[in-house]
Structure formats: structure tokens, C-alpha cells
C-alpha positions, 0 to 999 in steps of 0.5 A: 492481199486477202481480198486480192487472193480471192478474186484470183480464186474466183478468176480461176473457178470462173475460167475453169468453168467457162472454158474447160468445165463441164456441167450437166444436171437435171431437176424433176418433179415426179408422181408415182402410183406403186401398186405393189407398195400401196403408196402414192405421191410426189417426189422431187428430184435432182442431179448434178455432176460438175467437172472441169480441168483448168490448165495453168501451163501445158508444154510439149518437148519433142526432139526427133531431127536427125540426119543420119541412120543412127539418131534418137527421138523423144516426146514428153508432156507436162501438165499443171492444172486445178481439177474437180472431177465428179463433183456432187456437193459443195464441200468437195475438195478442189485439187491442184495436181501436175502431171509429166509424162514421156510420151515416147523414146526411141533409138533408131539405128537404121530400120531398126527401133529400140524403145527405151520406155519398158519391156512392152507386153506380150501379144495374145489373139484369142477371146470370147465373141460375147462382149460387155457394155465396153466392148469388150470380150467377157472371157479372156483367160490367156493373155500376155504379161505387161511391162513385168521387168524393165527393159526396152522394145525393138521392132524392125519392118513389122518384127516386135518384140521385148526383153526385160531383166533384173537380178541380186545375189548375196548370201550365197543366193542369186535371183534372176527375173527375165521377160522377153516376148517377141511377134511376126510381122503379118505375112500376107499371101495368095493372089490378092493377098487375102490370106494373113497369118501371125504369131508371137510367144514370151517366156518369163523365167525368174527364181524364188521361193515357189519355183523348183529349180531353174524353170520358167514361172510361164511361158506363152504362144499366140497364133492367128490365121485370117482371110478376107475376100470380096464377101467372105471373112473369117479368122481363127486364133489360138492363145497358150500358156504355160505355168509350172508348180512344184515341178509339174507343168500345167496349161491355160488354152484358148481358141477363136473362129469367127467368119461372116458372109455377105449375101448382099447389100441386104444381108449377111450370115456368119458364125462365132467359136469360143473354147477354153477351160471350163472352170476359169474361176478356180485358182487350182491348176487341175485338169479342167473340163472344156469350155466351149460356145458356139454362135450361128447368126443371119441377118436380112433387111427387106423393103416393100415399097417404104414399109422396111423389115429387119430380120435376125437370128441365131442358135447360140450353144453355151457350155456345149460339153459342160453339164449346165450347158444351154442352147438359145434360139433367138429371133428379132423383127422390127418392122417400120411402116407409115413413113418411119413413125410407126415401129413394131418390134417383135422378139422370140427366145427359146432356150432348149435345156431351160424348156423356156419360151419367151416372147416380146413385142413393142410398138413406138409411135413418133409423132411432131409433138410426141413419142408413145409406146407400149408392149409386152417386155416378156411373155414366158412360157415354161414346159415341162413343169413337174406336176404340170402337163401344160405349159405355164405361164412364168412372166407376162410382163408389160409396159407403155408410155408417151413422153414429150420434149415439144410441149413445154419448152426445155422440159420433158413431160411424160406418163409411164406404166412400168413393172407390171407382171400379170403372171400369178404367183400362186392366186395373186398377180406377181406385180402391178407395177408403177405408174408414173407422170413427171416433168423433167427439166435438164441442162 
């Protein structure tokens, strides 16, 4: 019996690995020379990650057939599986789980649709033009609440909304929690429907110990405008949220605008604007200074008989109305020659209030058997230093390297020199950097 269970378990694991698994990793050997720590020697490194989902069963159910204008639909999915996620050691556990989720549940009355899973999410439109690594805005200070009370959603010819309600009473105390939101359809107008406008709003009202009287805990609204033509596109949006604490109303607001104009197939120009409260991390509701960011940019590509030059630049003013404001002027150029084998990249940035100028340059050569690169990662000049009449070099960072995946089959080998900073810290070089030779076998 035990033998049979073991065989079954091994079969499950093999099936999961063969058909639904992802196993990635690498083994590498490196030789480092650290000129700052004054150390050298070999380093062996291995990394691996294994994840798989072995499904015992997946069941999908959907009911949507109808012959009248009053009908209902529902869809659900259930899955049972074994799962090992981000396993990095042999002792990590293997888990058995199951999931069941209702993907939709709607009642249709003619052209009306009522969703009965939750009360939905209120809309917001404005956000910062700065994005994080995931492509999400780094600032989005006004956002509509989501599914805060059980309820339903409703839609009709592009109009959307939701309503949720809970309450209680007893001991001469009555409590209520209600959430309602709505969004208009997108109204388009103009000769070619190039203009569009849409708006939404919500209210979340409840009674509780933090409220004085029967006032909304918060309410909000959002509106957006858009214009799109053959070469010009622009949009503007504004969000507003109202809080009430101890009989005093407080406001959170933000606005955003973006525009771009296509000059031709090779170039375009544009601008971004974002405004909101300055002190977004403060927990108080005191009046805050306006945070205002503005950016103007341009891009253009040139082609001179096979020699390609891509250029872009922008002027970015951040926190314009706040004391620690900054204005950055940046330009970038990429020159590609020798049938695309040699790429020369240049970058220039100047921070006006910090009085710093940073220059960058990099050359990359791609051959049949190897890729080689080298350049200046940062050459930074600081102007206006106290007691210094001339600009001071605060950074001179260099790096270079060569790598190949064509010399040894299934392996990458390379030699790099990184972290060198020739700017002086007193009488000594800031950093001497690290020389590294490596061979890496990945799977």
C-alpha cells in the first residue's frame, strides 16, 4: 500500500513538472577583484526557482441561454490542484488547494443589467504621469472606494453604477452604512466625434463614533475630457474627494492633463501636467500646499543613408510651488552606424536648483561572436559650491565589458569592470571598482 502511494505521488510530481511546471535557474563561477575592499578570488553561485500547478480537475459552469428579455446568467470555475510556488529549497512544502470563484452573476431586464456579486468600484480618472516599474502611477491620491458594502451593480447603454447597504439597530442605537456610485456613458461630439467627456461620482455614508450628526464620511466626483484627431491628442481629468471629521469638511483633489502632437512618422512633441495636494503622506487634514508637476518633451528620429540618430529631450519641473522644487532639463541621443552593429548613446541632464550637470555616454558593439561596451555612466559637475569658484566634479563613473554566448555552447562568458568612480574624495579616488570574469550556465 505504501509503495503504491509513493508511486502515485511520484507520478503526480513528474506530471506536474512535465506538463505544467516552470524550472529556471543558473550555475556560475566568477573571479572578482575588488579594488576597494582589496580582495580577489573565485565565487561559485547557483540560483534556481521551481513552480508548478498540477490540476486534478477544473470545472467550468455557465448558464446564459435565454429566450425572453428577463433572464439571468451565471458563470463559475472550480479548480483543485497541488502547487509549489517559488520553491528554492528541497524542504519547502508542497500544498494541496482548491479554488472556486464566481466570475459573473447578472440579471438582465431588457437593456438593463444588474450584477449581484458586489457593489462595484467608484471611478477616478486623474493620476501622475510618473510611472513605477509596473507602469502604475506613483501618485494617485484620489481614488474611489471599492466594494465597501455588499450590494449590486447596474448598467444601461453605457451608464454604470452600484449600490450597497448595511445597517443595524438596538439599545436605542441605529447604524447605517451605504455606498452608492455612478458613471455616465462617454459622450462623443464633433464632426468626427473627436471630443469625448465622461463623469462619475460616489457617496459613502455611515453612522459611527467618528461622525457628528448624519453627514457623509466621504464623497467624491471625477470628470475627464479627451480630444483625438489625426495628429493631435489631448486629455484632461480631475478628481475630488470630500471628508467630514468633527463637523469640518476637508478636501482631497488632483488634476492631470496630457497632450501629444505627431509632427510626422519620425517625431512628436508633448506635455504632461499633474496637480494635487503637496503633503500626501501627512495623516492630518490641514490645508496643504499644492503639488504641481509639469513636463514638456520632444522626440525625433533621423536617418542619413543608414546612419540612424534617435533624439529625445524634455524639461521637467517638479513641485513647482513648493520650496524644494526642482527643474530638470534632459536630452538623449542614440547614433547607430555600421549597419546597426555600433550604437553610441549620449545623455545630458541639468538640475537647475541643485546646480548639477550630468553627462553620460556609452558605446555598444555587437559582433557575430560577442557584445562589447564601455562608457561614462555619469560625469557630474556641481556648480556654486561654497568656497569653490569653479565647478567641482562630484562623480566620474566608468564601466566596460565584453560577453559572449557563442563561444561556449549553452554558456555565457564575460569580463566586466564596474563601479569605478574617478571623482576625488579628498585626495583619494572615490571608488576603484570591481573587475569580474565569469562563466554562467543557465537553464
